[in-house]
C-alpha distance (Angstrom), angle and dihedral (degrees) to the residues before:
residue distance angle dihedral
M1 . . .
R2 3.78 . .
S3 3.83 91.3 .
R4 3.80 92.7 47.6
L5 3.79 92.4 47.2
A6 3.81 92.7 47.8
A7 3.81 91.0 47.0
A8 3.81 91.5 48.7
I9 3.81 93.2 50.5
A10 3.82 91.1 45.7
F11 3.80 91.1 49.6
I12 3.79 92.1 49.0
T13 3.81 90.8 48.4
L14 3.80 92.2 47.8
A15 3.80 92.0 46.9
S16 3.81 91.4 48.4
V17 3.81 93.6 49.1
G18 3.80 91.8 43.5
G19 3.79 92.8 48.8
S20 3.79 91.7 47.4
F21 3.79 90.8 48.7
F22 3.81 93.5 50.0
A23 3.81 92.9 48.0
L24 3.83 93.5 45.6
H25 3.81 92.5 43.2
Q26 3.78 91.6 53.7
R27 3.78 93.3 42.8
T28 3.80 93.2 49.3
G29 3.81 92.0 50.6
S30 3.78 91.7 45.5
D31 3.83 93.8 49.0
L32 3.81 94.0 47.7
Q33 3.78 92.3 46.6
S34 3.82 90.9 49.0
R35 3.79 89.1 51.7
I36 3.82 91.5 49.9
D37 3.81 91.0 46.8
S38 3.78 90.6 51.6
N39 3.81 91.7 50.4
L40 3.80 91.7 48.9
R41 3.78 92.0 49.3
E42 3.80 90.4 49.9
Q43 3.84 89.2 55.4
F44 3.80 91.3 59.2
V45 3.80 91.4 47.3
E46 3.80 89.1 50.4
F47 3.83 90.8 49.7
Q48 3.80 90.4 50.8
Q49 3.78 94.1 49.0
E50 3.80 101.6 40.0
S51 3.80 108.8 27.7
L52 3.77 114.4 12.1
G53 3.79 94.3 63.8
S54 3.80 111.2 149.2
A55 3.81 98.1 -22.1
N56 3.80 104.3 159.5
S57 3.78 101.8 169.2
P58 3.79 138.4 44.8
A59 3.81 90.5 -106.6
E60 3.80 92.5 53.8
L61 3.82 89.4 45.3
E62 3.81 91.2 52.5
R63 3.85 91.2 51.3
A64 3.81 91.0 47.4
A65 3.81 90.6 48.4
R66 3.80 93.9 51.2
S67 3.81 90.3 47.1
F68 3.84 91.3 50.7
I69 3.80 95.1 47.1
S70 3.78 93.3 47.3
S71 3.80 89.5 54.5
Q72 3.88 94.7 52.2
R73 3.78 97.8 95.2
Y74 3.81 98.0 124.6
H75 3.83 96.1 55.0
P76 3.85 123.3 93.2
E77 3.78 112.6 -74.6
S78 3.78 90.1 -131.0
R79 3.80 93.2 61.5
I80 3.79 114.2 105.1
F81 3.82 123.2 -148.9
L82 3.78 119.6 -165.9
I83 3.81 122.9 173.0
D84 3.80 113.2 -174.9
V85 3.82 110.5 -152.0
R86 3.76 115.4 -159.7
G87 3.75 110.6 -112.0
G88 3.79 91.0 2.1
R89 3.78 141.6 80.4
E90 3.81 124.6 -75.2
V91 3.78 114.4 -96.3
T92 3.85 110.2 -143.6
N93 3.78 144.4 151.2
E94 3.83 91.2 -138.1
R95 3.80 105.5 54.7
T96 3.79 93.6 164.1
V97 3.80 93.0 55.2
V98 3.81 91.6 48.2
E99 3.81 94.0 48.3
R100 3.79 91.5 49.9
E101 3.80 89.3 50.7
V102 3.82 90.4 50.2
Q103 3.80 90.2 52.1
R104 3.79 91.9 47.5
E105 3.80 91.1 50.6
S106 3.78 90.5 53.0
V107 3.79 92.1 51.1
E108 3.81 92.9 46.6
N109 3.81 91.8 47.3
E110 3.77 91.1 53.5
A111 3.81 91.4 46.9
A112 3.81 91.0 48.2
G113 3.82 92.7 49.4
G114 3.76 100.6 -105.3
E115 3.74 135.4 -46.4
G116 3.80 94.3 -41.0
G117 3.79 93.5 65.0
E118 3.81 123.5 98.1
R119 3.81 118.9 -103.5
A120 3.79 137.9 160.4
T121 3.79 121.9 -82.5
S122 3.80 110.3 -95.5
L123 3.76 138.8 -168.5
L124 3.83 90.9 -95.5
D125 3.81 101.5 50.3
A126 3.81 105.3 28.1
P127 3.82 114.3 141.9
D128 3.79 122.2 -110.3
G129 3.79 116.5 -75.2
Y130 3.81 129.0 28.7
T131 3.81 120.2 -19.9
N132 3.79 137.9 167.5
V133 3.81 111.3 -131.9
S134 3.80 136.7 172.2
T135 3.81 125.7 -137.4
Q136 3.78 131.6 -172.6
E137 3.77 94.1 -132.3
A138 3.85 104.5 35.4
G139 3.78 101.5 26.1
R140 3.81 123.1 -141.7
L141 3.81 114.1 0.8
R142 3.79 139.5 -173.6
L143 3.81 104.9 -134.0
Y144 3.79 130.9 -164.1
S145 3.84 118.7 -165.7
N146 3.78 126.4 -172.6
P147 3.81 127.9 175.3
I148 3.83 120.7 -121.2
E149 3.80 114.6 -145.7
A150 3.78 136.0 -177.8
G151 3.77 122.7 -170.3
G152 3.79 91.5 -9.5
T153 3.82 92.1 -54.0
R154 3.84 123.9 110.8
I155 3.77 107.9 -123.6
G156 3.81 98.4 171.6
T157 3.79 149.8 -28.3
F158 3.79 128.6 -105.2
R159 3.80 113.6 -143.8
V160 3.78 128.4 -179.3
A161 3.82 127.2 173.3
D162 3.77 139.3 -174.6
P163 3.80 126.5 -166.3
R164 3.80 117.4 -99.0
E165 3.78 89.7 -143.6
P166 3.87 94.0 103.5
I167 3.81 89.2 58.2
T168 3.80 92.4 47.1
R169 3.81 92.1 44.5
A170 3.82 93.3 48.8
Q171 3.79 91.9 48.0
S172 3.79 90.6 47.2
V173 3.80 91.8 52.3
L174 3.78 89.4 46.8
R175 3.81 91.3 49.4
N176 3.80 93.4 50.1
T177 3.79 91.2 46.6
F178 3.78 91.9 50.5
L179 3.79 92.0 46.9
F180 3.79 89.8 55.2
V181 3.81 94.2 41.9
G182 3.80 91.3 44.1
A183 3.80 92.5 51.1
V184 3.80 91.4 49.2
A185 3.81 91.8 44.9
L186 3.80 91.6 48.6
L187 3.80 91.6 49.3
L188 3.80 91.5 48.5
A189 3.80 90.6 45.5
L190 3.81 91.0 53.1
M191 3.80 91.4 48.4
V192 3.81 93.0 47.6
A193 3.82 91.2 43.2
T194 3.80 91.9 52.0
W195 3.80 91.8 47.6
L196 3.80 92.4 45.3
A197 3.79 93.1 46.0
T198 3.79 90.6 50.6
L199 3.79 90.6 47.7
I200 3.80 91.8 51.0
T201 3.80 98.9 40.8
R202 3.82 96.9 44.7
P203 3.83 94.1 74.3
L204 3.81 89.7 38.7
R205 3.82 90.1 55.2
R206 3.77 87.9 47.8
I207 3.80 90.1 51.9
S208 3.81 89.5 47.6
N209 3.83 91.8 52.3
V210 3.80 91.6 49.3
A211 3.82 90.4 47.6
S212 3.82 89.8 51.7
A213 3.81 90.7 50.7
V214 3.81 90.8 48.8
D215 3.79 90.4 48.2
A216 3.80 87.4 54.7
G217 3.80 88.9 56.8
D218 3.80 103.5 -97.9
L219 3.81 108.0 124.2
S220 3.80 95.5 174.0
H221 3.82 95.7 84.5
R222 3.80 119.8 101.3
I223 3.79 132.6 -174.9
G224 3.80 94.2 -139.5
D225 3.78 124.7 -175.1
V226 3.80 115.0 -11.7
S227 3.79 126.9 -168.9
A228 3.78 97.1 -134.1
T229 3.77 143.6 110.0
D230 3.77 120.2 -54.9
E231 3.81 91.6 -102.7
V232 3.82 94.6 52.0
H233 3.81 90.6 42.4
A234 3.82 89.8 52.0
L235 3.81 89.3 47.7
A236 3.82 91.3 52.1
E237 3.81 91.8 48.4
S238 3.81 91.7 47.9
F239 3.80 90.3 48.0
D240 3.80 92.2 50.7
H241 3.80 90.7 45.8
M242 3.79 89.3 51.2
L243 3.81 90.6 50.2
D244 3.80 90.5 49.2
R245 3.78 91.0 53.6
L246 3.80 92.1 42.4
E247 3.80 92.7 50.2
E248 3.79 90.5 46.2
A249 3.81 90.7 49.1
F250 3.81 91.7 50.8
R251 3.79 90.8 46.4
R252 3.78 91.6 50.4
Q253 3.78 90.2 45.5
R254 3.80 91.9 52.6
E255 3.80 91.5 46.2
F256 3.78 90.7 45.9
V257 3.81 93.3 50.7
S258 3.81 90.7 45.1
D259 3.81 93.8 47.8
A260 3.80 93.5 42.0
S261 3.79 92.3 50.6
H262 3.79 89.1 49.2
E263 3.81 92.3 48.2
L264 3.78 92.6 47.7
R265 3.78 93.1 46.4
T266 3.82 92.9 66.3
P267 3.84 98.1 53.1
L268 3.79 90.7 40.4
T269 3.79 89.9 52.9
V270 3.80 90.1 48.6
L271 3.80 91.0 47.7
R272 3.78 91.8 50.6
G273 3.82 92.3 47.6
Q274 3.80 93.2 47.5
T275 3.80 91.1 46.7
E276 3.80 91.1 53.0
L277 3.82 88.9 46.3
L278 3.79 89.9 51.5
R279 3.81 89.4 57.2
R280 3.82 90.5 53.9
V281 3.79 101.3 44.9
G282 3.75 92.3 76.8
H283 3.79 115.0 -166.8
D284 3.80 98.7 -21.9
P285 3.87 101.9 132.0
E286 3.81 96.0 -161.4
E287 3.78 94.8 49.3
R288 3.80 92.0 45.2
S289 3.82 89.9 50.2
R290 3.81 92.1 49.9
V291 3.81 93.0 48.3
T292 3.81 90.7 46.2
D293 3.79 91.3 51.8
T294 3.80 90.2 50.6
L295 3.80 91.0 49.7
L296 3.80 92.3 50.2
R297 3.79 91.8 47.5
E298 3.79 92.4 51.3
L299 3.80 90.7 46.2
D300 3.79 90.5 52.2
Q301 3.79 91.2 50.2
T302 3.82 91.3 47.7
N303 3.79 89.8 48.5
R304 3.83 91.0 51.8
L305 3.79 90.2 49.4
V306 3.80 91.8 51.8
D307 3.81 91.2 46.8
D308 3.80 90.3 51.3
M309 3.79 91.6 49.2
L310 3.82 90.3 50.8
A311 3.80 90.4 49.7
L312 3.79 90.8 54.0
A313 3.82 90.4 47.2
Q314 3.81 88.9 53.4
A315 3.80 89.8 50.2
E316 3.81 91.2 55.0
S317 3.81 91.6 49.2
G318 3.82 92.7 50.5
E319 3.82 94.8 -116.7
L320 3.79 99.5 105.4
V321 3.82 103.0 102.7
R322 3.80 137.1 36.8
P323 3.82 106.3 -167.2
Q324 3.78 122.1 -148.9
P325 3.82 134.7 161.7
V326 3.83 110.4 -73.5
D327 3.80 121.7 -166.7
L328 3.78 102.4 -130.8
D329 3.83 95.5 -155.5
D330 3.81 93.3 55.2
Y331 3.78 92.1 41.4
M332 3.83 94.5 52.0
Q333 3.81 90.6 47.3
D334 3.82 90.7 53.2
L335 3.80 90.3 46.5
E336 3.80 92.1 50.5
R337 3.80 89.8 50.5
D338 3.83 95.2 47.7
L339 3.82 100.3 43.8
P340 3.85 95.9 82.9
L341 3.80 88.9 58.0
L342 3.81 89.8 66.5
G343 3.81 95.8 61.3
D344 3.80 147.3 -38.5
R345 3.81 102.2 -77.1
K346 3.79 137.7 119.9
Y347 3.81 106.2 -96.3
S348 3.79 130.9 -168.2
V349 3.80 130.5 178.2
E350 3.79 115.9 -155.9
G351 3.81 143.2 168.3
T352 3.78 133.7 29.5
R353 3.79 117.2 18.0
S354 3.79 103.1 154.7
G355 3.79 120.9 89.3
T356 3.80 142.3 38.5
L357 3.78 131.1 -78.3
Q358 3.80 127.4 -157.4
A359 3.80 100.7 -135.2
D360 3.79 146.1 115.0
P361 3.84 103.1 -93.1
E362 3.82 94.8 -158.4
R363 3.78 93.4 51.7
L364 3.81 90.8 43.2
N365 3.82 87.8 55.0
Q366 3.78 88.2 51.4
V367 3.82 90.9 53.8
F368 3.82 91.8 52.3
R369 3.84 92.1 44.8
N370 3.80 91.1 52.2
L371 3.81 94.8 45.2
V372 3.80 95.4 43.4
G373 3.82 90.1 43.2
N374 3.80 89.4 53.1
S375 3.82 89.6 51.3
I376 3.81 91.4 48.3
R377 3.82 91.3 53.7
H378 3.80 90.1 55.7
T379 3.81 99.5 43.2
K380 3.79 136.6 61.4
P381 3.80 130.4 -123.6
G382 3.79 107.6 -75.6
D383 3.80 95.2 30.9
R384 3.79 117.4 123.0
I385 3.78 127.3 -110.8
T386 3.81 116.4 -172.9
V387 3.80 125.9 -163.6
S388 3.81 114.4 -166.1
A389 3.79 137.2 174.2
A390 3.82 131.7 -160.4
G391 3.80 122.0 -177.3
R392 3.80 124.5 -161.8
D393 3.84 139.3 152.8
G394 3.80 95.5 -2.2
R395 3.83 94.6 -48.0
I396 3.79 133.3 91.2
Q397 3.79 128.2 -153.6
F398 3.81 121.6 -152.6
C399 3.78 124.2 -165.5
V400 3.82 131.6 -165.9
A401 3.83 108.6 -165.0
D402 3.79 130.2 176.9
T403 3.79 139.3 179.8
G404 3.79 96.0 -124.7
P405 3.83 128.1 125.2
G406 3.81 93.6 -74.0
I407 3.79 132.3 -133.1
P408 3.83 124.4 -72.1
P409 3.85 108.9 -112.6
A410 3.81 92.4 -124.3
R411 3.82 90.2 60.2
L412 3.80 100.6 44.1
G413 3.79 92.4 94.2
R414 3.81 94.8 50.2
I415 3.78 105.5 46.4
F416 3.82 90.5 93.7
D417 3.82 93.0 56.1
R418 3.77 117.3 110.0
F419 3.80 114.6 -98.6
Y420 3.79 91.4 -6.2
R421 3.81 104.0 -177.7
T422 3.76 124.4 -150.9
D423 3.77 125.8 116.3
E424 3.77 93.5 -138.5
A425 3.80 96.4 47.5
R426 3.77 118.9 102.7
G427 3.78 89.2 -143.7
R428 3.81 94.8 66.9
D429 3.77 99.4 73.7
Q430 3.79 114.5 -156.7
G431 3.76 110.6 -119.2
G432 3.80 92.6 7.4
S433 3.79 131.8 108.2
G434 3.78 94.0 -105.2
L435 3.80 89.1 -120.0
G436 3.81 102.5 87.3
L437 3.80 97.2 99.6
P438 3.83 95.0 38.2
I439 3.82 88.7 52.9
A440 3.81 90.4 49.4
R441 3.79 89.6 52.2
A442 3.83 91.8 47.8
I443 3.82 91.7 51.5
V444 3.80 93.2 47.0
E445 3.80 92.7 48.1
A446 3.82 90.8 46.2
H447 3.82 86.2 59.8
G448 3.81 89.8 52.4
G449 3.81 93.4 -104.6
R450 3.79 137.6 114.7
I451 3.81 136.3 -125.7
W452 3.81 133.1 -157.3
A453 3.81 141.5 163.6
E454 3.80 131.4 -124.5
S455 3.79 129.1 -168.9
P456 3.81 118.1 176.6
P457 3.80 120.0 -154.5
G458 3.78 112.9 -86.1
G459 3.80 99.0 43.9
G460 3.75 139.8 -68.1
A461 3.78 129.0 92.8
S462 3.80 136.1 -136.9
I463 3.75 127.4 -161.5
R464 3.79 112.8 -163.5
F465 3.78 130.8 -172.1
E466 3.77 130.7 -178.6
L467 3.81 126.9 -152.7
P468 3.82 132.9 -170.8
G469 3.78 124.7 -137.8
F470 3.82 98.6 67.9
R471 3.81 119.9 146.6
A472 3.77 120.0 -174.3
R473 3.81 114.9 -135.6
R474 3.76 117.0 -114.2
R475 3.75 117.2 -120.3
G476 3.80 113.5 -89.4
S477 3.83 93.8 16.4
R478 3.77 134.3 96.7
Q479 3.75 119.6 -158.6
């Protein structure tokens, strides 16, 4: 990855410098040539205005040409003027250059087999307009040619040329500068690319090493804080968070399997002992009935334990609840009617009853059965158990309170743990599976709510849970 990233940055840098050089090289040449063309055109305009006058014959043109050339002392020495006069001799400020060009034309004409042969455009026969020509004496030139006419008849041609060396020299300087700048930029780009690639890939290699260790079965490794970009830092945090949850899930799974096997071992041992006893009791009806009752009771308890374990497994897979609109008034009336069936206590149902709640009614019943059942196991006949509801701002809070001995403060935070074992704790329900309160918490959290316990000094306990999805009923309407 580091090599690919460094190569990509180097390629982009090289392409950028190369593209900039090409564009600037072309623009520089074009600007300089436009400037030369403008100067050459101005020379013809000057000749027309100052010297040509009313020359109507080749002789008058030749005199005007000689007068113009003799007056061109303030122009660059490298500039070449050449006025071809029809039927006469060329008038120029560079006689040597013109004579050499005449000699070269003669040689090329002979080599090409006469005037009909093809040869390169020269200073003497360039077409009208702007042309690039090469000469033996002056080198490469930019030439401007313009016809001179009198009375509709061409009596000569005005030619003026400047060397193209300034264009070549400027482009050469530009090329050398760009080669130096490009080399430095490429070197810097490679250095920055290597540093950047190392900076980016170091945390990625660290993540890869941790992933390999996790794949080998060790969930204790963490990436930790990485000095990287926001995206890689967010990836490392997400990866560590995932490992935390994964390690916690495995820990809970191991504890769950260990606790479940321990819980199942006791009823299975009882079932085995009672079954062996049933084989020995012979035909004694009373003893057989007692043993059978014990077997059925243990089977029921084992069945409840398995059902509770399945409910918790559904909660972890996200398939525990199926919310639907629940009419709170009807639901609270049914709850008030069914509470006495759970045990001989004094029950009261208070608070909000009007509105609808988006919840799974069967699972909500299971929460109340588990909470009220837990209160029953820690109270005596005649004690009071109060169920209340309070709705506000789209949420509703339920509370199951009793007048029992209460919960020690040190154990309030653990009563919702699976198979939490302590004789004094309210969460370890005598005769229950040990999963009633954990199941209640799983159902509440599956609804998007929360559950907690309170136990004020002096006795009594309250377990509260809050659910979203509550809508108060408008006055005069029934939903």
